[in-house]
C-alpha positions in Angstrom: 6.7 -8.9 -22.9 4.7 -12.1 -23.2 1.7 -12.1 -20.9 0.8 -15.7 -20.2 -2.7 -16.8 -19.2 -3.5 -17.3 -15.5 -2.9 -20.8 -14.1 -5.6 -22.2 -11.8 -5.5 -25.3 -9.7 -8.2 -28.0 -10.1 -9.2 -27.0 -6.6 -10.9 -24.0 -8.2 -13.8 -26.1 -9.4 -14.1 -27.8 -6.1 -14.3 -24.5 -4.3 -17.2 -23.4 -6.5 -19.4 -26.1 -4.9 -18.9 -24.5 -1.5 -21.0 -21.6 -2.6 -23.3 -23.2 -5.2 -23.0 -22.6 -8.9 -21.4 -19.1 -9.1 -22.2 -17.1 -12.2 -20.1 -13.9 -11.6 -17.6 -14.6 -8.8 -14.5 -16.2 -10.4 -15.3 -14.8 -13.8 -12.9 -12.3 -15.5 -14.7 -9.0 -15.3 -13.5 -5.7 -16.9 -13.2 -2.7 -14.5 -16.6 -1.1 -13.9 -14.9 2.3 -14.1 -12.8 1.4 -17.1 -14.9 3.0 -19.8 -15.0 6.3 -17.9 -11.2 6.3 -17.6 -10.3 5.4 -21.2 -12.8 8.0 -22.6 -11.5 10.7 -20.3 -14.9 11.0 -18.5 -13.5 10.1 -15.1 -13.0 13.3 -13.1 -9.6 13.6 -11.4 -8.7 16.4 -9.0 -7.3 18.7 -11.7 -10.5 18.3 -13.7 -12.5 19.8 -10.9 -13.4 23.5 -10.8 -15.2 25.2 -7.9 -16.8 28.7 -8.4 -14.3 31.4 -7.6 -11.5 28.9 -7.0 -8.0 30.2 -6.3 -4.7 28.6 -6.9 -2.4 27.9 -4.0 1.4 27.6 -3.8 3.5 26.6 -0.8 6.8 28.4 0.0 9.4 25.7 0.9 12.7 25.9 2.6 15.7 25.5 0.2 17.9 24.3 3.2 17.8 20.9 4.9 18.4 22.3 8.4 18.1 25.9 9.4 16.4 28.3 11.9 13.9 30.7 10.6 14.8 34.3 11.6 12.1 36.2 9.8 9.3 35.8 7.2 8.3 38.9 5.2 5.2 38.4 3.1 4.6 42.1 2.3 5.8 42.0 -1.3 3.7 38.9 -2.0 0.6 40.5 -0.5 0.9 43.6 -2.7 1.1 41.6 -5.9 -2.0 42.1 -8.0 -4.1 38.9 -8.1 -3.0 37.6 -4.7 -6.0 37.0 -2.4 -4.5 35.5 0.7 -1.1 34.8 2.2 -0.6 32.7 5.4 2.2 31.8 7.7 2.3 29.6 10.9 0.6 32.4 12.9 -2.6 31.7 10.8 -2.9 28.1 11.9 -3.3 26.5 15.4 0.1 25.6 17.0 -0.7 21.9 16.9 1.8 19.3 15.9 0.8 16.5 13.5 1.7 12.9 12.9 -0.3 9.8 11.9 0.2 8.5 15.4 -0.8 11.5 17.6 1.5 10.6 20.6 4.5 11.0 18.3 3.4 14.2 16.6 6.4 16.4 15.7 5.4 18.7 12.8 3.2 21.8 12.4 1.9 22.4 8.9 4.0 25.6 8.5 7.3 26.4 10.3 7.2 29.6 12.3 10.0 32.3 12.8 12.2 31.2 15.6 11.7 27.6 14.8 13.5 25.1 12.6 13.1 23.7 9.1 14.2 20.1 9.0 14.5 19.2 5.3 14.9 20.9 1.9 11.2 21.4 1.1 9.8 22.0 4.5 6.7 24.2 4.4 7.2 27.8 5.5 4.4 29.9 4.1 1.6 29.7 1.4 -0.2 32.0 -1.0 -3.4 31.9 -3.0 -4.0 33.8 -6.2 -6.3 34.1 -9.1 -4.1 32.0 -11.3 -1.2 29.6 -11.0 1.4 32.0 -12.5 0.5 34.7 -10.0 0.6 32.2 -7.2 4.1 31.0 -8.2 5.4 34.6 -8.5 3.9 35.5 -5.1 5.6 32.5 -3.5 8.9 33.7 -4.9 8.3 37.1 -3.4 7.9 35.8 0.1 11.3 36.6 1.8 12.5 34.2 4.4 15.7 34.8 6.4 17.5 31.6 7.6 20.3 30.8 10.0 21.8 27.6 8.4 22.4 24.6 10.8 24.5 21.6 10.3 22.5 18.9 8.5 22.2 15.3 9.9 22.3 13.0 6.9 23.6 9.6 8.0 21.6 7.3 10.4 24.6 5.9 12.2 26.2 9.3 12.6 22.9 10.7 13.8 23.0 8.4 16.8 26.5 9.5 17.9 26.7 11.7 21.0 28.1 14.7 19.2 25.6 14.7 16.4 23.4 17.9 15.9 19.8 17.3 17.0 17.1 17.2 14.3 14.5 17.5 17.0 14.9 18.8 20.6 14.5 15.3 22.0 17.4 13.9 19.9 17.6 11.8 16.8 16.1 8.6 18.0 12.5 8.7 16.8 11.4 5.3 17.9 12.9 1.9 18.9 11.7 -1.7 19.4 13.5 -4.4 21.3 12.0 -7.9 21.5 13.3 -11.3 22.3 11.7 -14.8 22.4 13.8 -17.6 23.8 17.5 -17.8 24.7 18.9 -16.4 21.4 22.6 -16.6 22.2 22.3 -20.1 23.5 20.4 -21.1 20.4 23.1 -19.7 18.2 25.8 -21.5 20.2 24.1 -24.8 19.5 23.9 -24.3 15.7 26.1 -26.0 13.1 26.1 -22.9 10.9 25.8 -19.2 11.9 25.4 -16.8 9.0 25.9 -13.0 9.5 25.1 -10.7 6.6 24.3 -7.0 6.2 21.8 -5.5 3.7 20.7 -2.1 2.7 17.6 -0.9 0.8 17.0 2.5 -0.9 14.5 5.2 -0.8 11.9 4.5 -3.5 9.4 7.2 -4.8 5.8 6.2 -5.2 6.1 7.7 -8.7 2.3 7.9 -8.9 0.9 9.1 -12.3 -1.1 11.8 -10.5 0.8 14.1 -8.2 -0.7 15.0 -4.8 -3.3 17.8 -4.7 -6.4 19.0 -2.9 -9.2 21.6 -3.1 -10.4 23.0 0.1 -13.5 25.2 0.6 -14.0 26.6 4.1 -16.8 29.2 3.9 -18.1 31.4 6.7 -20.7 28.7 7.6 -17.9 26.7 9.1 -18.4 23.4 7.1 -15.0 22.6 5.6 -15.1 20.4 2.4 -11.9 18.9 1.1 -11.5 17.1 -2.2 -8.3 15.0 -1.9 -6.9 11.8 -3.5 -6.9 9.8 -0.4 -6.8 6.1 0.5 -8.6 6.7 3.8 -11.4 9.3 3.7 -12.6 8.9 7.2 -9.1 8.7 8.7 -8.2 11.9 6.7 -11.3 13.6 8.1 -10.1 13.0 11.6 -6.6 14.1 10.8 -7.8 17.4 9.4 -10.1 18.1 12.3 -7.2 17.3 14.8 -4.7 19.6 13.0 -7.1 22.5 12.6 -8.6 22.0 16.1 -12.2 21.8 14.9 -14.9 19.1 15.4 -15.0 16.3 12.9 -18.6 17.0 12.2 -17.5 20.2 10.4 -15.2 18.3 8.0 -16.3 16.6 4.8 -13.9 14.7 2.6 -14.6 13.8 -1.0 -12.3 11.5 -2.9 -12.2 12.2 -6.7 -10.9 9.7 -9.2 -7.4 8.9 -8.0 -4.3 8.1 -10.1 -2.5 5.6 -8.1 -1.9 5.1 -4.4 0.6 2.5 -3.1 0.5 4.0 0.4 1.3 7.5 -0.9 -2.2 8.8 0.0 -2.6 7.0 3.3 -1.6 9.8 5.7 -2.7 13.4 5.4 -0.3 15.7 3.4 0.0 19.0 5.2 -1.0 20.8 2.0 -4.6 20.0 3.1 -4.8 22.1 6.3 -2.7 24.7 4.5 -5.2 24.9 1.6 -8.1 25.0 4.2 -6.7 28.0 6.1 -5.9 29.8 2.8 -9.6 29.2 1.8 -10.9 30.4 5.2 -8.8 33.6 4.9 -9.8 34.2 1.2 -13.4 33.2 1.6 -13.0 31.1 -1.6 -12.1 27.6 -2.6 -8.3 27.0 -2.9 -6.5 24.3 -5.0 -3.0 23.2 -4.3 -1.3 20.6 -6.6 2.3 19.4 -6.4 4.6 19.9 -9.3 6.4 16.7 -10.3 9.5 18.2 -8.7 7.7 18.8 -5.4 6.3 15.3 -5.6 9.7 13.7 -5.7 11.2 16.1 -3.1 8.5 16.5 -0.6 5.7 13.9 -0.8 7.4 11.1 1.0 9.0 7.9 -0.1 9.8 4.3 1.0 12.0 4.3 4.1 15.6 3.3 3.6 16.9 0.6 5.9 20.1 -1.1 7.0 19.8 -4.6 8.3 22.2 -6.8 10.2 20.9 -10.3 10.1 22.1 -13.5 11.8 20.7 -16.9 11.0 21.7 -20.1 12.8 20.7 -23.6 11.7 21.6 -27.3 12.0 23.5 -29.1 9.3 20.2 -30.3 7.8 18.9 -26.8 7.3 16.6 -26.4 10.3 16.6 -22.8 11.5 17.1 -22.6 15.3 18.1 -19.0 15.8 17.6 -15.6 14.1 18.3 -12.1 15.0 17.8 -8.8 13.3 19.2 -5.3 13.9 17.4 -2.6 12.0 18.3 1.0 11.4 15.6 3.0 9.6 16.0 6.5 8.1 12.9 8.3 9.3 13.7 11.5 7.5 12.8 14.8 9.2 9.4 13.9 10.7 7.2 11.0 11.8 4.8 9.6 9.3 4.4 5.8 9.0 7.9 4.9 10.1 6.8 3.8 13.6 4.2 1.5 12.2 6.6 0.2 9.6 9.3 -0.7 12.2 6.7 -2.5 14.2 5.5 -4.5 11.2 9.1 -5.4 10.3 9.5 -6.8 13.9 6.2 -8.7 13.8 7.0 -10.2 10.3 10.5 -11.3 11.3 9.2 -13.2 14.3 6.6 -15.0 12.3 8.9 -15.8 9.4 10.3 -19.4 9.0 9.1 -20.3 12.4 8.1 -24.0 11.9 10.7 -25.1 14.4 10.2 -22.2 16.8 13.6 -20.6 16.5 14.8 -18.3 19.2 14.3 -14.8 17.8 15.3 -11.2 18.6 14.9 -7.8 17.0 16.6 -4.6 17.9 15.2 -1.9 15.7 15.7 1.9 15.7 14.1 4.6 13.7 16.4 7.7 13.2 15.7 11.3 12.4 17.7 12.8 9.6 17.5 16.1 7.7 16.1 14.3 4.6 12.6 14.3 3.3 10.2 12.3 5.5 9.4 8.7 4.6 5.9 7.5 4.1 3.7 4.4 3.8 4.6 2.3 0.7 3.3 -1.0 -0.6 5.0 -3.8 1.3 5.3 -1.7 4.4 8.6 -2.9 5.7 8.0 -6.6 4.9 9.5 -6.1 1.4 12.7 -4.7 2.8 13.0 -7.3 5.5 12.2 -10.0 3.0 15.0 -8.9 0.7 17.4 -9.5 3.6 15.9 -12.7 4.9 15.3 -14.5 1.6 18.8 -13.6 0.5 20.3 -15.0 3.7 18.2 -18.2 3.5 19.6 -18.8 0.0 23.2 -18.2 1.2 22.5 -20.6 4.1 21.4 -23.3 1.8 24.4 -22.8 -0.4 26.8 -23.0 2.6 25.2 -26.2 3.7 25.1 -27.7 0.2 21.4 -28.1 0.4 18.6 -27.5 -2.1 17.2 -24.0 -1.3 13.7 -25.2 -2.1 13.9 -28.0 0.4 15.3 -25.7 3.0 12.3 -23.4 2.7 9.8 -26.3 2.8 11.6 -27.5 6.0 11.2 -24.2 7.8 7.9 -22.7 6.5 5.0 -23.4 8.8 1.9 -22.2 7.0 0.3 -24.5 4.5 -0.4 -21.6 2.1 3.3 -20.8 2.0 4.2 -24.4 1.3 1.5 -24.8 -1.3 2.9 -21.7 -3.2 6.4 -23.0 -3.1 5.4 -26.4 -4.3 3.3 -25.1 -7.1 5.9 -22.6 -8.3 8.8 -25.0 -8.3 6.8 -27.5 -10.3 6.7 -24.9 -13.0 10.2 -23.4 -12.7 13.0 -24.9 -10.5 16.1 -23.0 -9.2 19.4 -24.6 -8.7 22.5 -23.9 -6.7 24.8 -20.8 -7.0 26.9 -20.9 -10.1 24.7 -23.6 -11.7 23.4 -21.1 -14.4 24.0 -21.7 -18.0 26.8 -19.8 -19.7 26.8 -18.2 -23.1 29.7 -15.9 -24.1 30.0 -13.1 -21.6 26.6 -13.9 -20.0 25.3 -16.4 -17.5 21.7 -17.2 -16.6 20.3 -18.2 -13.3 17.0 -18.7 -11.5 16.1 -17.5 -8.0 13.2 -17.9 -5.7 11.6 -15.9 -2.8 8.7 -16.5 -0.5 6.5 -14.0 1.3 3.5 -14.1 3.5 1.5 -11.1 4.7 -2.0 -10.2 5.9 -4.8 -10.7 3.4 -7.3 -8.8 5.5 -5.9 -5.7 7.0 -4.4 -5.6 10.5 -5.8 -5.2 14.0 -2.8 -3.0 14.9 -5.0 0.1 15.1 -7.6 -1.8 17.3 -10.3 -1.2 14.6 -10.8 -3.3 11.5 -14.6 -3.1 10.9 -16.9 -1.4 8.5 -20.5 -1.3 7.3 -22.2 -1.2 3.9 -25.7 -0.5 2.4 -27.1 -2.1 -0.7 -30.2 -0.4 -2.1 -32.3 -1.9 -4.8 -34.1 1.0 -6.6 -37.6 1.0 -8.0 -36.0 1.0 -11.5 -34.1 -2.2 -10.7 -30.8 -0.5 -10.2 -28.5 -1.7 -7.4 -26.6 0.9 -5.4 -23.7 0.1 -3.1 -23.0 2.7 -0.4 -19.7 1.7 1.2 -16.2 3.1 1.8 -14.2 1.8 -1.2 -11.2 4.2 -1.6 -10.2 2.7 -5.0 -6.9 4.0 -6.3 -6.9 1.8 -9.3 -6.9 -1.5 -7.4 -10.1 -2.8 -9.0 -12.0 -3.0 -5.7 -15.1 -1.3 -7.1 -15.4 -4.1 -9.6 -14.9 -6.7 -6.9 -17.7 -5.1 -4.8 -20.0 -4.9 -7.8 -19.4 -8.7 -8.5 -20.1 -9.6 -4.9 -23.4 -7.7 -4.8 -24.4 -8.9 -8.3 -23.7 -12.5 -7.3 -25.7 -12.2 -4.1 -28.7 -10.7 -6.0 -28.5 -12.8 -9.1 -28.1 -9.7 -11.4 -25.6 -8.5 -13.9 -22.6 -6.3 -12.8 -24.0 -3.6 -15.2 -26.8 -3.0 -12.8 -24.5 -2.0 -10.0 -23.7 1.6 -9.1 -21.3 2.6 -6.4 -21.4 5.6 -4.0 -18.1 5.3 -2.2 -16.1 8.5 -1.9 -18.0 11.1 0.4 -17.7 10.9 4.1 -21.1 12.6 4.5 -22.6 9.5 2.8 -20.4 6.5 3.3 -20.1 4.4 6.5 -17.0 4.6 8.6 -13.9 2.6 7.5 -10.2 2.8 8.1 -9.4 2.9 4.4 -7.7 1.1 1.6 -4.4 -0.3 2.9 -2.8 -3.6 4.0 -4.8 -5.6 1.5 -7.9 -5.2 3.6 -10.6 -3.9 1.2 -11.7 -7.1 -0.5 -11.9 -8.9 2.9 -13.3 -6.2 5.2 -15.5 -4.2 2.8 -16.3 -7.2 0.7 -17.7 -9.0 3.7 -19.8 -6.0 4.6 -21.1 -5.6 1.0 -21.9 -9.3 0.8 -23.9 -9.1 4.0 -25.8 -6.0 2.9 -26.6 -7.6 -0.5 -27.7 -10.7 1.3 -30.0 -8.6 3.5 -31.5 -7.0 0.4 -32.0 -10.4 -1.2 -33.8 -11.6 1.9 -36.2 -8.8 1.6 -36.8 -9.5 -2.1 -37.2 -13.2 -1.3 -40.0 -12.4 1.1 -41.8 -10.5 -1.7 -41.1 -13.1 -4.4 -42.2 -16.0 -2.1 -45.7 -14.5 -1.8 -45.9 -14.0 -5.6 -44.8 -17.7 -6.3 -46.6 -19.4 -3.4 -43.2 -20.6 -2.1 -41.1 -20.1 1.0 -38.2 -17.6 0.9 -35.5 -20.2 1.6 -36.4 -22.2 -1.4 -35.8 -19.4 -3.9 -32.8 -19.1 -6.1 -31.5 -15.7 -7.5 -29.6 -15.8 -10.8 -29.5 -14.7 -14.4 -31.8 -11.7 -13.6 -34.5 -14.0 -12.3 -35.9 -15.4 -9.0 -36.8 -19.1 -9.3 -38.7 -21.5 -6.9 -36.5 -24.6 -6.7 -39.3 -26.8 -5.2 -42.9 -27.4 -5.9 -45.0 -25.5 -7.0 -42.1 -24.0 -8.9 -42.3 -20.9 -11.0 -40.0 -18.1 -12.1 -40.1 -14.3 -12.0 -38.0 -11.6 -13.5 -35.9 -9.7 -11.0 -37.6 -6.5 -12.0 -41.1 -8.0 -11.5 -40.3 -8.6 -7.9 -38.9 -5.1 -7.5 -42.0 -3.5 -8.9 -44.2 -5.7 -6.7 -42.2 -4.5 -3.6 -42.4 -0.8 -4.5 -45.6 -0.3 -6.4 -48.0 -2.9 -4.7 -46.6 -3.4 -1.3 -45.0 0.0 -0.6 -41.7 -1.5 0.5 -38.2 -0.2 0.2 -35.5 -2.7 -0.6 -32.5 -1.6 1.5 -30.1 -4.1 2.8 -27.6 -3.3 5.6 -24.5 -5.3 6.4 -21.4 -5.1 8.4 -18.1 -6.8 9.0 -17.1 -6.6 12.7 -13.6 -7.8 13.7 -14.1 -8.1 17.4 -10.5 -9.3 17.9 -9.2 -5.9 16.8 -10.5 -4.3 19.9 -8.6 -6.7 22.0 -5.3 -6.7 20.1 -2.4 -5.7 22.4 0.4 -8.0 21.4 3.2 -7.2 18.9 2.3 -10.4 17.2 1.7 -10.7 13.4 -0.4 -13.8 13.8 -2.7 -12.0 16.2 -2.7 -8.9 14.1 -3.8 -10.4 10.8 -7.3 -11.9 10.4 -5.9 -14.2 7.7 -2.5 -14.7 6.1 -1.9 -14.8 2.3 1.3 -16.1 0.8 3.2 -16.1 -2.5 6.3 -17.6 -4.1 8.0 -15.8 -7.0 10.8 -17.1 -9.3 12.9 -15.0 -11.5 15.2 -16.1 -14.4 17.8 -13.6 -15.3 20.7 -13.2 -17.7 23.8 -11.4 -16.2 26.3 -9.8 -18.5 29.6 -10.3 -16.8 31.3 -7.6 -18.9 28.8 -4.8 -18.0 27.0 -6.0 -14.9 23.6 -5.6 -16.7 20.8 -7.8 -15.4 18.2 -8.9 -18.0 14.9 -10.4 -16.9 14.1 -13.5 -19.0 11.2 -15.0 -17.2 9.2 -14.3 -14.1 6.6 -16.4 -12.3 4.4 -15.2 -9.5 2.3 -17.9 -7.7 -0.2 -16.5 -5.2 -2.5 -17.9 -2.6 -5.6 -15.9 -3.1 -8.3 -17.9 -1.2 -10.7 -17.4 -4.0 -10.2 -15.3 -7.1 -13.2 -13.1 -7.3 -12.0 -11.4 -10.4 -9.1 -13.2 -12.1 -8.7 -10.4 -14.6 -8.3 -7.7 -12.0 -6.2 -10.0 -9.8 -3.8 -10.7 -12.6 -3.4 -7.0 -13.1 -2.7 -6.4 -9.5 0.0 -9.0 -9.4 1.6 -7.9 -12.6 1.6 -4.3 -11.3 3.0 -5.3 -8.0 5.8 -7.3 -9.7 6.6 -4.4 -11.9 7.0 -2.0 -9.0 9.1 -4.6 -7.2 11.4 -4.8 -10.3 12.0 -1.1 -10.0 12.8 -1.5 -6.3 15.2 -4.3 -7.2 17.1 -2.9 -10.1 16.5 0.8 -10.8 14.9 3.0 -8.2 16.8 5.1 -5.8 15.7 8.6 -4.7 19.1 9.9 -4.1 19.8 12.5 -1.5 23.1 14.3 -1.3 23.8 17.2 1.1 20.1 17.1 2.0 19.0 17.7 -1.6 17.2 15.3 -3.8 19.3 14.8 -6.9 16.9 13.1 -9.3 13.4 14.7 -8.8 12.1 13.9 -12.3 11.4 10.9 -14.6 14.5 11.6 -16.6 16.9 11.0 -13.8 14.7 8.7 -11.6 14.5 5.4 -13.4 11.3 3.2 -13.3 10.7 0.0 -15.2 9.8 0.4 -18.8 8.4 -2.1 -21.3 12.0 -2.7 -22.5 13.1 -3.8 -19.0 10.2 -6.0 -18.2 10.6 -9.8 -18.3 10.1 -11.4 -21.7 7.6 -13.8 -20.0 5.6 -12.8 -17.0 3.3 -15.5 -15.6 0.8 -15.5 -12.7 -0.7 -18.6 -11.1 -3.4 -18.7 -8.4 -3.6 -21.2 -5.6 -7.1 -21.4 -4.2 -8.8 -23.1 -1.3 -6.8 -22.1 1.8 -9.3 -21.3 4.5 -10.4 -17.7 4.6 -13.5 -16.0 6.0 -13.3 -13.4 3.3 -16.2 -13.1 0.8 -16.5 -16.4 -1.0 -13.2 -17.4 0.7 -11.2 -14.5 -0.9 -8.0 -13.0 0.5 -6.6 -9.6 -0.3 -3.4 -9.5 -2.4 -2.7 -5.8 -2.9 0.7 -5.7 -1.1 2.0 -9.2 -1.6 3.1 -9.1 -5.3 5.7 -6.4 -4.5 7.8 -8.0 -1.8 9.4 -11.1 -3.4 10.8 -9.4 -6.5 14.0 -8.0 -5.1 15.1 -11.2 -3.3 14.1 -13.4 -6.2 16.2 -11.4 -8.6 19.1 -11.2 -6.1 19.0 -15.0 -5.7 18.8 -15.4 -9.5 21.9 -13.3 -9.9 23.6 -15.4 -7.2 22.6 -18.5 -8.9 24.0 -17.2 -12.2 27.3 -15.7 -11.2 27.9 -16.7 -7.5 28.0 -13.2 -6.1 25.6 -11.8 -3.5 24.1 -8.3 -4.0 23.2 -6.9 -0.6 22.5 -3.3 -1.5 19.5 -2.1 -3.5 19.0 -1.3 -6.3 21.1 -3.9 -8.0 22.5 -1.5 -10.7 25.0 -2.7 -13.3 27.7 -0.8 -11.5 27.0 -2.7 -8.2 26.8 -6.0 -10.0 30.1 -5.3 -11.8 31.9 -4.3 -8.6 30.6 -7.5 -7.0 31.9 -9.6 -9.9 35.3 -7.9 -9.5 35.3 -8.5 -5.7 35.1 -4.8 -4.9 32.1 -5.1 -2.6 
């Protein structure tokens, strides 16, 4: 794979003048934790050992739907080396879900109650070693009465379907309309109706989920867990165990990938906590890779029925979407995801205010529960929408680029399309070049999402502390649940720029809820914007305190001082310059001052957010445009990626090196969603719970050329004008590739992943 250098617009240099001469912001900076990771000094969960630690194992249901008749733990309890065994009777009878009002699961299923997927938690054991724990788990005897499994979302809604939950199989629904939709469709020159389907995708994180819980007799529960949201997790643990939050401490160790997988509490955490309380010793539970695939959650699978209506010149006047989402057995992030699909659909291609409607239903099935995943519904909806826009342009005989520019409202979206298509331009369906049994084509897709978190939860604020030590070190105390996203480096750059010191001076304390300020966590591309603003404010406060000290030393006024290159300089008469460390020593040793800066980002609009409106939910919108060039083998259906271009509106690239890595990683994950990944479930059982049978992109399947380009300068109140881009790079991949295949061979793939078998069937007119 050829990794081309980052493109930057000339607007980059113009933006620098907005903030003065920047020394660190905008410069490629290696990850601050990089050396620790590559030298194996970084401490992941399985590297941690607590005195007297036990090893836990969860007993899981082998059946997708059954009533528990009895649980006999006596043989497991008698096994030498077993210290504690628990069932549902050892935990509070409290149901859990990320959204408490939709709570529908207890950590362990009790006798007389129902297991709802193959993998559902029934009992748990803790022993002196893993082998003993595994043997004890096998010795727990559970008697089941099998029930008919509900495995298809449409069948689940029929009147004669078995019920997954007592209230029926409809977990949640959204119905929203703006304008007279049917009248708008009646007035259109073209009405396009198409159906699409997306697959379950595993997070496939390098590090499986795990936790260590220590709940001693003193009552203070400490949990080590790879989480994206330490404070949110703390509240979830307290709620599930019915204890005060003040008695829960969460520590995030180094974490091997997130992508939404670690956003909501896994029930292994309260299970490990209760095992620990019963044993009086710390307990560690870590998923096997098989458990990770079967039980840890995955991207929700969706079916879409999409209608687009437009005039003959390509102006969209009406759009409607019907959504069926497979929730799996329990509520997790499905409710939020359905709402975001709805909000995103209403705000998409709305330059001409088309009449719009959404009817969305989230359905219980006896499959493993879904979970949050990068893209959070937007990616799935974008696959359908961008595919349909391309078909619409083809039916009208119009340039698909011009159709997009005609209907996209936001300047950042239009800028990305214009920049991308100056580099690589798609054509019409079937225009691709032919060579033997292959044809090449180029496809495009556009996506816009929040670049700053969402106000959906009515809270989008945080605080930070920057402490300059007597030794000249700079400590950032903030909630930065970095899961490999590079946010620690971004925060270090922000603080270093504010104080005029090198990144090497910066230390971060970011992972312990007993120390760090409250924050919702790392999700929805919010960390750079929300936490970055708080860190910038805290560093500016620390700089102000130092400036007061330096002003006295230089006989100047604080506002005339410049911080940079490890020095403090008076910019007007009488002039003069001091080393940064000189000023610090003066503060501590001669004036007895402590240099501690405090800062906050407060999103007041979040507290007032009530509408199901994406524009109101997002403090700032970021956009991107991706183009894919593919070669399709018409004899085998294989799709080869030749070239891929990702153009992103980033506001300001704080760390171009990290930003490029984020975009390339997101694109790679999107390629898997598009072409390979499908966590297959048959009869309620996951068929491919390993990396042999579950395919992810490899170097051999990556594009031969992968280019990234940044568009800077679109207004943002993020630090130095930055926007978050964590989620965006994923979403356009599937529709861009689908449109490229369409451009090459003139067939539309509407089901993901686009495997060779599906491509070949489409070429033969079988789908």
